[in-house]
N, C-alpha and C positions, 0 to 999 in steps of 0.2 A: 588706250580699253575698248571707245569706242573701233576702233577698228576690228579688233579682235572679236567684239561682239556683230557687227557687219558679215564678217566673212563666218562666227558660226550660221548667222541668220540664211546666210546665199549657199551653204554648204548644206544646212536643212532642207532648203526650199530643193536643191540639188539632186541633194540624196533621195526625196520622196517621189523626186521622178523619175530617177535610176530603177526605185525599188517599185515603185506602184504606178508604172508608165504602162504597162499591160492593162491597165483599170480603162486608161483613155483610148487604147488601141481598141478594145474590146466593144466600147459604149461608142465608138464611130462603124467601126461595122457591123453592129446589131445595128443600128439608126439607119446606115445605108440602105442593107437590105430590107428594112421595112418600110423604108419611105421615098428616097428617088429612085431604086431599083423597082421597087413594086410599081411606079407610079409609068418607069420604062414598059416595064411588061403589062401594065392595062391598056394603054394607048395604044401597045403594040398587037391588042387581040383586033380581028377583024371587024368584030359587033360592037366593039368599045362604042356606047354613046354616053356623053357626058349632061347627067342633067343636074345631078346637084352639086358644087362645089364641094358641100362638107362632106362628102361621101368620100370624097378622095382624102382626103387629109386625117378625117374622123373614124377613119376604119382603114386603115394601114393595118393590118394584122401582124402581130408581133411586137408594136411597137412597146406595150405598155408593160409586156416579158421582161425587157433591157429597164424601163424605165424604174418598175420596181424590186430590183434586182441590184445593177451595176452599183446606184449611189450609197446604197445600204451596204455592198460590199466592200466600197471606197472609206465608207466611216468606220466597218471594222479593222480593215488591214494597217490604214494608215494611224489608226490610232492602239494598233495593238501594243505598243510600247508599253503602255499603262496598266498591260493584264503582263507583264514578263517581270518578274524581279529583276533579273539583270537587267536588262532594258531599259526598265522604268531608272533605275540606280544611276546607270550610264548617262542617260538624256537629261535627267535634272542636276544631275553633277557639272552640264557646261553653264558659263554664266549668260544664260537666258533668263529674263523672268520667266515665269510661268504663262502668264497673259500675252508676251510676245509669240513663244510657244507654239500657245493652243491657236492665235491668229494667224503663222506660217502655215501652222497643219491643216486648218483650213482654208486659208489660200489656195495651197498646193491642191488640193485636194477639188476644190470648185474649178481651178483652170484645167485638171487634170479630165475632170466630167463635162465643162461648158464648152471649151476652145473646140473640142472634137467636134459637137452636137450645132454648134454656132457654123462648124464648114460643112454641116450638113445639111443647116438651114439657107445657106448661101448655095448650095449645090440645087438645093430645091427649087429654089427659088427661079436660078438659071433654067431649070428645064421648061418650067411653067412660063418663063418668058419668050422661050424660042420656037415654044411646040406649038400651033395651033390650037389643036384640041384642048388644051388645057388653060385656053382664055379666061375662061371662067373665074378661077382661082385668083383671085386679088392678091397683092401686097397685102391688104389691110389683114386679111384670112392667114396670109402666110403669117404674117408679123404676131398676130393671137396665138397660133399654133408655137409657134418658136417659143413666143410669152409665156405662154402656159408648161411647155416641157421645162425650161428654166428656170421657174419658179419651182415648179414641184421638186424638179433635179435637188437644190438647194435645199429645200426644205425639210428632204426623207435625211440628205447629206449630214445636215446641223442636227436635227431629230435624233441620228444612230450614235453623234455625237456626245449629243449630251446622254442616251442611253451606256455610251463607254465610259464617261466618267461617271457614273452610279453603280458600275458593275465592277465586278475584279477578273471577269473571266472574257474571251471573243465568245467564245461560244455562248455562253448567256447572255450579252449585249447584243449579238446575232437575233437569239429566241426572241428575247424580252424586247427587240425593237420591234419584231410584226407584231407581237402580241399587243403592244401600244396602240399601234397603229391600228387595229382591230378593234383597240378594246372600247372605245367610244360607240362604238357599232353595235359589238354585243353583247358588253353589259347592260349598255340601256334598252337594246332590243329584249334581253333574259327580263329586265325589272318590268318592262311595258307587257312583256307575257305573263307576270306573275299578278300583275295589279289589276290582268283583265279576271283572273280568276278569282282577286280574293274581293275587289273593287266594284260593285252594283254599278251597272252601266258604261266603265271605262272602255275604248275604243281602242285597241290594240293598231288598228288600221289607220287610225286617222294619224299618228306618229312615226308611222313605218319610215313612209320617205324623207320626212324630218328626220329620223335619227342615222339611214343610209347617206347624210350628206354630210356626215360630222368626221366621216374616215376616206382619207384620199383615195383607198383602194377601191370603194365601194361607190366613191362620187365620179370619178372619172371612168369607172367599167360601165356606167351610165352615158358616158360621151357623147359616143355617137350620136343618140338620141336625145338628151338634154346639156347641149352645150355648157361650160362651164364658165359662169358669167364672170366680168370683170371685177365685180365688186371679192366676188371669193379668190380670184389670185390675187389679189390686194391683201386678204387675208392671210392668206398663205405666205404672202412676202413679210409682213408683219409679224406671224409668227416665227419666221425666220431668225428675224433679228431679236425678237425677244427670246428665243431657243438659243440663240449664241450669246446673249447678255448672261443669262441662266448659268451657261457651261462654263464660259469666261470666270464670272464668281465662283463656281463650286471649285472650279480648278484650283484656286488660291487654297481653298480649306481641304483639297482629298491628301489625306497620308498617302502618301508611297508604297509602305508596309501593307496596303490593301490589297494588291495585286494577288488575284487568285484568290479574294475573297468573293462571294454570292454579289453582297450588296457591300458596297465600298463605305457608306455613311451609315452610321450606327441609328441615325432618328428615321434613316428611312426603311429599316428594316419591319417594324412593328407597319406599318405602311403597305410594303411587301406581302407580308405572311395574312393579314387580314384581308388585306386585298385576295388572295388566291382562296383566303377561306371563304369570304360571299361569292366570289363567281364559280367556285366548287359546289357550294351548298344551293346556289341560284340553278344550275345545269342539271346536278341530279337531280333537284324538285320538277323542274318540267320535265325529265325521264318521266319520272312515274306519275307526272299530273298526266302525261298524254298516253302512257299506256293502262292506265286505272282511272282514265275517263272523268278526272280533275278530282276525285273522292278525296275530300280534305286530310283524312288522316295518313291518304300514303304520299302526298303533298307534305306533309308534316315529317313524314318519314324519311322522305326523301331529302329533305332540309338539315337533319340528324346528319345522317348519312354523308351527306354532300360536305358539311361544316367538319365534320370530323376528319374525314378525308383531305381536306386542301387545308387543315391547321396542322396536318402534319406532313404532307409533301411541303409545307411552308418552313418549317420546320427543322426537315432532314436537307433542304437547300440552304437552309441559312446556316445549319451547323457541319453539313458537307458528311454527315451521318447517318446512319439507319437507327443510333443510340439517342433516340430521343423520349423515351416512353421515361418521363419522369413526373415528382408529381405537381410542377408548373405548368407541364401539358394542361392538366384537370382542370388547375386555376384558371387558365388562358380561359381555353375553352368556355369554363363556368360564366365568368366576364361576356365573353362573346355571343353565350345564350341568351344572358338577361337583355341585355343589349336588341339582341333581334326580337325577342320576347316583347316587350316593351313598344317596337315598330309594327309590329305585328298587331299589338293590341293599338295603337291607334288609328291601324288603317282598319280594323275588324271593326271597330265602332264608331267609324267615321270622324272621326272629332273634328277634321275641316269643313264637314259637309259637302262634300263633292256629289253622294250619291243620289241625296235629297236637291240638288240644285237645278232651279228653270230659270231662265232670263224672263222678266216680265214679257209681254207679247209688245208694249210700245219701246222695247229696250232694241228690240229685232227689226233690222232691215232687209234682210235674207234669209232664205231656208231651203237646205239640201235634204234632201229625205230618199233614202233608197232603201227600199223594198225589195227584200230577198225572200217572203216570207214562202214560197211556191206556188202560186196560182196566177191568174191573168197580168196583172200589175205587175208583175217581174218583167224586166227586159232587159236580160243578162249583157248587151253589145252597146247600151247606150251610154255616151260619158255626161252623167246627169247632171244639169246646170243648175247652182241657185236661184231660187224661184222669190220674187219678191211680192206676189198676189198677196193680198190683206188677207183673203178667205182660206186660203191655202197655211198661211202662217198660222192662223187660229185652231186651223183643222188640226193641222203637227201637233202646234202645244199642247191640246187638248189630248189628243193622242198620249203625249210624254208624261201628262201628270196622270192620265190611268192607269200607266205603265208602271209610274211609280207609287201611284196608291195602292196600287196590288201587287204585290211581289209574288203573288203563286202564278200572274201570268207568267212572269219569267222562269227558265228552266234551261240548266246546263246539258240536256239532254240535243245528243247534236242530228238527232234527222230534224228539230226545227232549226229554221235558218233565220238570219239575225233583221233586225229593224238599223239602220243607220239614220240619225239623226244629228245635221250640222248646222246650228244658227251661226250666221255673220252678224255682229249686231252693230251698233249705229257708232259705236265708237271704233270700230274697223279687228277689233278681236274675233277672233272661233270660239265658237266651242261646240264638243261633237261627244257624243254619246253613241253607244253598241248596246243594244239588246236581242237575247234570245227570248222567243216570246211562243208561246201559244197561241195562234192567231183566231184560234176560233172564242180565245173571250174578247176579242177585240173589234167584232164582228162591224159592230157599229160605228165606230171609230173609224177603221178603215176604208169603211163603204164613203164615208165622207169625202174620205181625202181622195180615192179613186175619181170620182164621181165630179171633181171640180175639173172642169176644162183646160185647164191653166197645164194641171198635170198632165194630161194626155199628151196635151200639147208639147209639151217639154221630155216627156219618157218618149216617146214614141217618134220625137222628132218630124212634127208635120207640118209644122214651117220650113223644115227645108225642101220639105217634097213639093213646092212649089215650086222650086227650080226644075231644070227641065231634066228627065230622066231620060237618060239615052237607052237603057235596057233593064228589064225587071228579069229574075230568077227565081224560080221555083225549087223546092226539094222536098220531097215526102217523106215521111217516115213513114210510110206504107210498108206493112211485111210484106218479105215476097220478094219477086223479080223486077216490081216496077220502082225502083230506088234508083231515081237518077234527076237530074236536071230536065228542067224546063224552061225556055227562055222565048219569053216576050218583048217585041223590038217593035212593031210598029207603030207608029203614033198614034193611029187611034186605037188600037188596044193599049197602050201604056195609059192615057187619058182614062179609057174605061176603067180599069184595071186599078187605078186612083185612087176613083173613085166609091168604086165598092171596098176597097182596104180604109179610107178615111169614112165612109158609113161608118164600118165594122167597130174602129174603134172610138167612134163618136159614142156606139152602142153599148158597149163595156162595160158589164157590170162586177163589181166585187164579190166571191165568194168565197168563202174560206175551203180549197179544196185542192188535192195534190196538184200541182202545177205540170209534172210530168205525162199526167192522165191527160192534159188539156191539148198538149202539141201535136199536128198534126205533119208538123214540118217545117220549114225554113224558107223565109222569104227576104231577096237584098235588091234594094233599087240602087242602082248604078247611076250618080248624077255628072252631068255636064261639068265640068271643070275649065276654066282659064287659064291655069296654073299650072296644066298638065299633070297633077298629080292625083292622082285617083280618090273619086269619092264617093262613101255608099252611104245608104241604111241597111242596116239589117234588124231584123224583127222576127220572132217566129209567128208561124202559120197556129193558130188556137182553130180549138172547135168552135169557139162561139163566131170564128168569121163566117158567117153564113152567107153575107152578101159575095164575099172572094169564090165563096163554095160553087154559088149558085152563078156565076159568069164564067168559072170554068167548065162549069156542067155543059152551058148553052155552047159555050165555045167548044165542046169537046174536047177539053184538055184534062178534066178530072180523070178521064178511063184510062188516061197515058199515061200517069204517074201515081195512078191510086187504085189499088184493088176494086172492083166493084161488085154486087150481088151477084151478076151474070159470071162473074170472073170463076166462081165457086161452085164446086162438085162437089162435096157435103164439107158439115160442121158439127162437131161437137161441143155441148161445155160439160164438164165433170167437175163433182165436189168428192170431198172425201168425210167420211163419216164422225172421226174426228180428228182435229189441229193435229198436225204433224209435231212432234218434236223437234224439228230444226225447218230451213228453207227448203221447200221442194219445187224444181223445174216442172213447167208444165208435160214436157218431154217424158219424164222421169214418172208421172204418175197416171200416165197411159200406157206406159212400154212396160210397167216393175211387177205386174202383175197385183197393186195393191187393190184389185175390185171396186174401182169409184161409181158413184154413181153418175150415168151419164145420160143425159137430153139428148138428141139432135134436133138442132135448128132449120127448120125450112122457110122458115117466113121470110121470102125479103126486105122487109123493115128491117126484122130483128137484126140480120145476116148483118145490113148496111150498119147498125146501130154498134154490132160489135168492131166490125171491120174500124169504124170510127177510137172506138175506145179504149180498144185490146192492146196491151202493151207487153215487151218482151223484157220485161225487170222489174221486181219490187217484188212484196212478198204476198203472192194470190193466194186466196180463198176460193176461186172460181177459176179451172184452169179449161183450156180453151185448143180444138186442135180442129184445124180447116184442112182440107185438099182442093188445089187448085184445078182447072180443067188439063195444065199444062202439067198436070203429074206434082208439084211442089207440095210438101207435107210441111207444114207453119203451127209452130206453137205459139202461146204464146198465155197473157192470166189477166184477172181482176181482182184488184185488192178492195178493203172494205170500203174505200170511197171514191171506185167509179165503176161499182156494179150498175147496170144494166135493169130498170124497173121491172122485167118482165121475167127478168131472172131470181128475182127475191120471192 
């Protein structure tokens, strides 16, 4: 009997190699073209320069395509016998225990996948060893790359085999495999999105990065820029063992006759049905939320429609028929609706105290404050750091209390921008909140934060400016034909400009104004770096930068990149007798026969102020037209926040 069993085991492996050998060939060719061959192609380029070893192995185009398809295809094809009744009957008639059968299929599948890839690893190692251009590719990095692909391959194959065990069809297995691999990211992202709608202060952005790490797809697509850590590889290896054990156990209880059923285990069918219902509900709710600006009534309508659609789809898939409209459907939907209503009640009344929770000041170690309100303190290019200054922590804490104590400050109007507050507590945990606020109601609290020197140093990265600056580039948003870069490169002028810039930063004051109207251009500082990596500090050029403007004017640079009063031939400002029903462009006001009231501007100081503050976007109530001496006709406008005083 043992000899017969051994014979069947051997034949099973041989049969898998014969029947599915194409999997190994495709995997080998796929990685050959995307790894060693691509290395050879790159080093054959005349201008090939090897800067970073990570770029060579982590940016080899196409390898993820094969990594995320072939192991899953292998799991589908090798376990296809489970989903075909005749094949299932024949295979299970052999004198082989199910555990042994499953183990042999897993072993043969992994050999078909891993042996070809390990050969690719050897070929890649040989190329890197013999070619001097690739001497910076270390053996440890090669081992790291090979280990990562190996573990992810094993995980995907074993995961696919698990899905094959709980489903009754190969098509369902393949589709459900991809859905479940994306499910942690997709489902939690949807949940996070809806919590941001219903929970005051919930920060969806805070959890985004953590959520995206929960799927191998989204995690590895960030691989070139954020290498997967060793502990993450070990987690996937451990998960592979756990999934193998679960599948091994399930196989013993799987009924052969469930082949062709959507779900093989009756206990999993409710999970599948209500899972589809929940996901459909969230997706439809998110859809109506996005197109109706978070109006609660439409969001609830989306929930109801999505739940009904999802529940019906789940029933149709499980029953394999369209004829599912029965009384039991209404009962199931009613029970689901009651459960969701209870959950929404818990969230709405903030039973857990999420919305009012603020950590005590003495328990806060550091705070990260990102102000995107639309005024001078917003600095979109900065990678904000945590600040441990006690005065700053107290100021942010007071702002947070003011927001919570006055809900009228908060608004869902997307014309307002968010405030992000993240605390790092003494025990190492973090707490993050995001609020959409009307900044005009928080002027005193925000002014106190902005005037703290540590905050300005952090947000404008003034400490980094102490290092050697090799070049300064300025780009003006000035209307007309002077929108181009100006470069400052001499050491003396660089130091003078830095001094003027730092003085302007120190003099900045908070005012709740439209940030877009304060921007005159863009400034970029190029810093000296010892590791050949480009390092820059980017900043907006604000209207408050009077010392910078004065320095540029003294050097004769200002007229090179910004229109000056002497460049203007004529300038007119127009107003309409009544508010238009829709947003009108300045050119339309002057050219469409609307008979606006027109005032000609001749005073040089007034022309200069208009040139400094006029914008070509926004909902204008004053419209500007000016003609340069070069013949350019330029239109712009002012909204209610940036009207020059002499026009009011």
